[in-house]
N, C-alpha and C positions, 0 to 999 in steps of 0.2 A: 274778105275771106269767102270762099265758095263752099257752101255747106251741102253735102250729099246725104241722102236719106234712103235707106232700104227697109223693107218690111217683110216679115215672114214668120212662120211658126218656130223654126229652129229648135225643134224638140230634141233630136239627137244631133248635136253639132258634129260635123265631119269635115274632112279636108276639102270637099267641094264647096261647102259654105265659106271656108276661109279663102279659097280662091276667088269666090264671088265677091266677098268683102274687099279683098285687095284690088280687084278689077274696078269695083265701084269707087273705091277711095281715090283712084287715079284721076277721077273726073273733078276732083275738088281738093280742098284743104282740110276738110273736117268730115268725118263719117259718123252718122248716127244710125244705129241699128234699132229698129222697133220690132220687138218679138211678141208673139201672142201669149197673153196670160192664160192660165189654166181654163178659165171660163170661155174665152174666145177660142182657144184650141179645141175644146170639146164641141162647141157650136160649129166650127169650121170642119173639123176632121171626123166628128162623130165617134170619137174614142177618147180614152184617157191619155194624157201625155206620158211619155216614158219617164220623164224627169219633172219634178215640181218646178214651178216658175222661179223660185228663189235660186235653185241650182243653175237653171239656164241663164239667169241674169249674171250670176257670179262668173260663169265661164265667159260669157260675152264681154264682161267688163275687164277681163284680164287679157284680151287680145290686143296686141300692139297696133293693129290696123284699124281698130275701133276707137273712136274718140268719145262717143256718148252712147248710152243705152237707155231706151224707154220701153215700157211694157204696155201693150194695148189691153184695154179692158173691154168688157162687153158693151157693144152698141146694139141696143135692142132692135133698131130699125135695120141696120146694115152691118152685121159683124165683119164682113170682108172689107168694109171701107173704114174701119175704125182707125186706121193710120192717119187719117186726115187731120184730126185735131193735134196730133203729135208732130206731124210735118209742119203745121202752122206754128206750134209752140216753140219749136227749135229754130224757126225762121229759115227753113231749108230752101235752097235754090234749085236743087235737082233731085228728082225721084228716079231711082234706078231699079230695074227689075230684069229678069232673064227673058229671053225670047219665048219661053214656053209658059209665061205667066197667063193664066186664064182670065185675068182681069185687065190685061194690057190696054184694050181699047178704052175702057172706062178710065183708067189711070191717065192715059194720054189726053183724053178730053178734059179731065179734071185739071190737069196741069196747064193745058192750053187756056182754059177759062181764067186761070189765075196768073197767067203770064210767067209760068215756071217751066223749067226744062224737064222733059221726060226722056230717059235714055234706056234702051233695051240692049243688053249684052248677051252674047251666047252663053248658054249654060256651060260652066267649066267642064272640060273633058279630061284633064290630066288625071283626076281621080274620079273614075266613072262610078260614083256612089249616089245613092239616094237614101233618105231616111227609111223609106218603105223597104228597100233592099236589105238594109241593115236589120230592120225588125224581122224580116223573113228569115235571114240567116240565123238570128238568135233563136227563133222559134223552132228551128230544125233539131 
């Protein structure tokens, strides 16, 4: 079985996220989604999440394209790298991110050192949405 792993905040889950999960899932037999817990979210984004971590977990767990869900917790040294222990724990084979991932170079190198595959896929365009756009629309 080929295990695929993705990691992100996934604060306000939208159709672009679903497209990304489906595209990532095509690279293997099992998809694990690692999402940022509230503390990690605050450290990474500098703001409160729109939904509490329990609500985000519940939504992710109900998606047909997602086989497993893990929540990252605060890593005091490198909060943006907190996915590492979860990637190892689920014994993932492939790490997938989008081509606009600001940590792509680090992730690629991390995977190379561990003889794991790193794949970047284009950000889904069918639903041209972002969490930031949604937040701004709501604030109007």
